[in-house]
C-alpha positions in Angstrom: -10.7 -20.4 -68.4 -8.2 -22.8 -66.8 -5.6 -20.0 -66.7 -8.0 -17.6 -65.1 -9.1 -20.2 -62.6 -5.4 -20.9 -61.6 -4.8 -17.2 -61.1 -7.9 -17.0 -58.8 -6.7 -20.0 -56.8 -3.2 -18.6 -56.4 -4.6 -15.3 -55.2 -6.8 -17.1 -52.7 -3.9 -19.1 -51.4 -1.8 -15.9 -51.0 -4.5 -14.2 -48.9 -4.9 -17.3 -46.8 -1.2 -17.5 -46.2 -1.1 -13.8 -45.2 -4.0 -14.3 -42.7 -2.2 -17.3 -41.1 1.0 -15.2 -40.9 -0.8 -12.3 -39.2 -2.5 -14.7 -36.7 0.9 -16.2 -35.8 2.3 -12.7 -35.3 -0.6 -11.8 -32.9 -0.1 -15.0 -30.9 3.6 -14.3 -30.6 3.0 -10.8 -29.4 0.5 -12.1 -26.8 3.1 -14.6 -25.6 5.8 -12.0 -25.4 3.5 -9.8 -23.2 2.8 -12.7 -20.9 6.5 -13.5 -20.6 7.2 -9.8 -19.8 4.6 -9.8 -17.0 6.1 -13.0 -15.6 9.6 -11.6 -15.7 8.4 -8.4 -14.0 6.8 -10.5 -11.2 10.1 -12.4 -10.8 11.9 -9.1 -10.3 9.7 -8.3 -7.3 11.3 -8.2 -3.8 8.5 -10.5 -2.7 10.1 -13.1 -5.0 13.7 -12.4 -4.1 14.1 -9.7 -6.8 15.2 -6.1 -6.6 12.0 -4.1 -7.4 9.8 -2.8 -4.6 6.4 -1.8 -6.0 4.3 0.3 -3.7 0.6 0.6 -4.3 -0.8 4.0 -3.4 -3.7 6.4 -3.8 -2.3 9.2 -6.0 -4.8 11.8 -4.6 -4.2 11.3 -0.9 -1.9 14.1 0.3 0.3 14.4 2.3 0.9 10.7 2.1 0.9 10.2 -1.7 0.0 12.6 -4.5 1.3 14.3 -7.6 3.2 17.5 -7.1 3.4 20.6 -9.3 6.2 19.1 -11.3 4.1 16.1 -12.2 6.0 13.8 -9.9 4.5 11.4 -7.3 5.6 12.3 -3.8 4.4 12.4 -0.2 5.4 11.3 3.2 4.8 7.6 2.6 6.5 7.6 -0.8 9.6 9.4 0.5 9.8 7.0 3.4 9.5 4.0 1.0 12.3 5.5 -1.1 14.4 5.7 2.1 13.8 2.0 2.7 14.8 1.2 -0.8 18.0 3.2 -0.4 18.9 1.1 2.6 18.2 -2.1 0.8 19.5 -1.2 -2.7 16.1 -1.8 -4.2 14.4 0.0 -7.1 11.2 1.8 -6.0 8.2 1.6 -8.3 5.4 3.9 -7.3 2.2 2.5 -8.7 -1.0 4.6 -8.4 -4.0 2.3 -7.8 -7.7 2.5 -7.6 -8.3 2.2 -3.9 -11.3 0.0 -4.5 -8.9 -2.5 -6.2 -6.1 -2.5 -3.7 -6.7 -6.1 -2.5 -6.8 -7.4 -6.1 -3.5 -5.5 -6.8 -1.8 -7.0 -3.7 -3.1 -10.5 -4.1 -2.2 -10.7 -7.8 1.4 -9.7 -7.0 1.3 -6.5 -9.1 2.3 -4.6 -6.0 4.4 -5.7 -3.0 2.5 -3.6 -0.4 -0.2 -1.0 0.2 1.6 2.0 1.6 -0.5 5.2 1.7 -2.2 6.2 4.9 -3.5 2.7 5.2 -5.6 2.1 8.4 -4.8 -1.2 10.1 -7.5 -1.2 12.7 -10.3 -3.7 11.8 -8.1 -5.1 9.0 -5.6 -7.0 11.1 -6.8 -10.4 9.9 -6.7 -9.5 6.2 -3.1 -8.4 5.8 0.4 -8.8 7.4 1.0 -5.3 8.8 4.1 -3.5 9.6 4.7 -1.7 12.8 2.2 1.2 13.0 3.9 4.5 12.2 1.2 7.2 12.4 -1.6 7.8 14.9 -4.6 9.1 13.0 -8.1 10.2 13.7 -11.2 10.2 11.6 -12.7 13.7 11.7 -15.4 15.9 10.2 -14.6 18.9 8.1 -17.2 21.7 7.5 -17.3 25.2 6.2 -16.5 27.7 9.0 -19.9 29.5 8.5 -21.9 26.2 8.3 -23.3 26.5 11.8 -22.2 22.9 12.4 -20.3 22.6 15.7 -20.7 19.0 16.9 -21.5 15.6 15.5 -25.1 15.8 16.4 -25.5 18.9 14.2 -24.9 16.6 11.2 -28.5 15.3 11.4 -30.2 15.7 8.1 -27.0 16.9 6.4 -25.2 15.7 3.3 -21.9 14.2 4.2 -19.1 13.1 1.8 -16.6 10.3 2.2 -14.0 8.5 0.1 -15.1 5.1 -1.4 -13.5 2.1 0.2 -11.9 4.3 3.0 -11.6 3.7 6.7 -14.0 6.6 7.3 -16.7 4.8 5.2 -16.1 1.5 7.0 -16.5 3.3 10.3 -19.7 5.0 9.3 -21.1 1.6 8.1 -20.0 -0.3 11.2 -22.4 -1.4 13.9 -19.6 -2.9 16.0 -18.3 -1.2 19.2 -16.7 2.0 18.2 -18.6 2.1 14.9 -20.5 5.1 13.8 -23.4 3.7 11.8 -25.9 5.2 14.3 -24.5 8.6 13.5 -24.5 8.0 9.8 -28.2 7.0 10.0 -29.0 10.5 11.1 -27.4 12.0 7.9 -29.6 13.2 5.1 -27.3 11.3 2.8 -23.8 9.8 2.7 -22.2 10.4 -0.7 -19.1 8.5 -1.8 -16.3 10.0 -3.9 -13.3 8.4 -5.7 -10.9 10.8 -4.0 -10.9 13.6 -1.4 -9.8 16.3 -3.9 -13.2 15.9 -5.6 -15.0 15.7 -2.3 -13.4 19.0 -1.1 -14.4 20.7 -4.3 -18.0 19.6 -3.7 -17.8 20.9 -0.1 -16.4 24.2 -1.4 -19.2 24.5 -3.9 -21.8 23.9 -1.2 -23.0 20.5 -2.6 -21.8 18.9 0.6 -22.3 20.0 4.2 -19.5 18.0 5.7 -16.7 15.5 5.0 -15.6 12.5 7.0 -11.9 12.3 6.5 -8.5 11.4 8.0 -7.1 14.3 10.0 -3.8 14.4 8.2 -5.5 14.7 4.9 -7.9 17.2 6.3 -5.1 19.4 7.6 -3.3 19.3 4.2 -6.4 20.2 2.2 -7.3 23.0 4.6 -3.8 24.4 4.5 -3.6 24.2 0.7 -7.0 25.7 0.1 -6.9 28.6 2.6 -9.4 29.8 5.2 -13.0 28.9 5.2 -12.9 25.4 6.8 -12.7 23.9 10.2 -12.3 20.5 11.8 -14.9 19.6 14.5 -13.5 19.0 18.0 -15.4 15.8 18.3 -13.6 13.0 16.4 -15.2 9.9 14.9 -12.5 7.6 16.2 -8.7 7.2 16.5 -6.7 4.7 14.5 -3.2 3.8 13.3 -1.6 3.7 9.9 0.7 0.8 8.9 2.0 -0.8 5.7 -0.1 -3.6 4.4 1.6 -6.7 3.0 0.0 -9.8 1.5 -1.2 -12.1 4.3 1.7 -14.3 5.3 4.5 -12.2 3.7 6.3 -11.9 7.0 9.8 -12.0 5.5 9.3 -8.8 3.6 7.4 -7.2 6.4 10.1 -7.9 8.9 12.8 -6.5 6.6 10.8 -3.2 6.1 10.2 -3.0 9.9 13.9 -3.2 10.6 14.6 -0.5 8.0 11.9 1.8 9.5 13.5 1.4 12.9 16.9 2.5 11.4 15.3 5.4 9.7 13.6 6.5 13.0 17.0 6.3 14.8 18.9 8.3 12.2 16.3 11.1 12.1 15.0 10.5 8.6 11.4 9.8 9.8 11.3 12.9 11.9 12.7 15.1 9.1 10.1 13.8 6.6 7.3 14.2 9.2 8.2 17.9 9.7 8.4 18.4 6.0 4.8 17.2 5.5 3.6 18.8 8.8 2.5 15.5 10.5 5.2 15.4 13.2 2.6 15.4 15.9 1.1 12.2 14.4 4.1 10.1 13.7 4.8 7.3 16.3 8.2 6.1 15.0 10.8 7.8 17.2 
């Protein structure tokens, strides 16, 4: 009996030792991951490193999107790459949920928000670069919808991207805001991205879309005939690169590079490639 009891005790001790060993391994792995994240943050240009991480909406053409080869591209991303080429930085393109852009920026996981980012009304929340695109918020409808002006949207179902400048505008009661117009809609439906919203418009589930004019033109050109942009705009605004509030050192550096890229023709060349030359203000 004593021999059997000893065997049982030895087996129990072995299992206990293995459990402790596994627990140590897990703790070590967790520590390694934490150290890796810390090291990655140290590499950021915001901390004097060499990695420039741009946060962008991956479904926001022509500013940032995935092309047919599965690569992230767009006017803003190519312009960011040109800045990195001047500085000798490594560009990291990080798709983000637009609702989480502030969390991504404030946590340090991205160095800036660079993707058709409207600065108007947000000036106190970020350190902004020089504005580089004049933009308008517009309404897109089907050509045969019978909708010709903003007042025709009364009782209609209108779509908009969540956390977008267009949504902010339609919710704003301040001067220049369009909440009074939005209150006439039958409903205002939010979507995670404009690709999905356009699909709903095409299917007839939406009567109209409130959208940035550059994105509207790209979507219409890529989808073919059948849509139009109303002549009446919701407002005009400007795009800029959003840095964490107070990060003026990095902002000033990027501003200087944008000026160089405008002078050498890079900005104009990219603007023509993405068919937004009439909107770009960097000359």
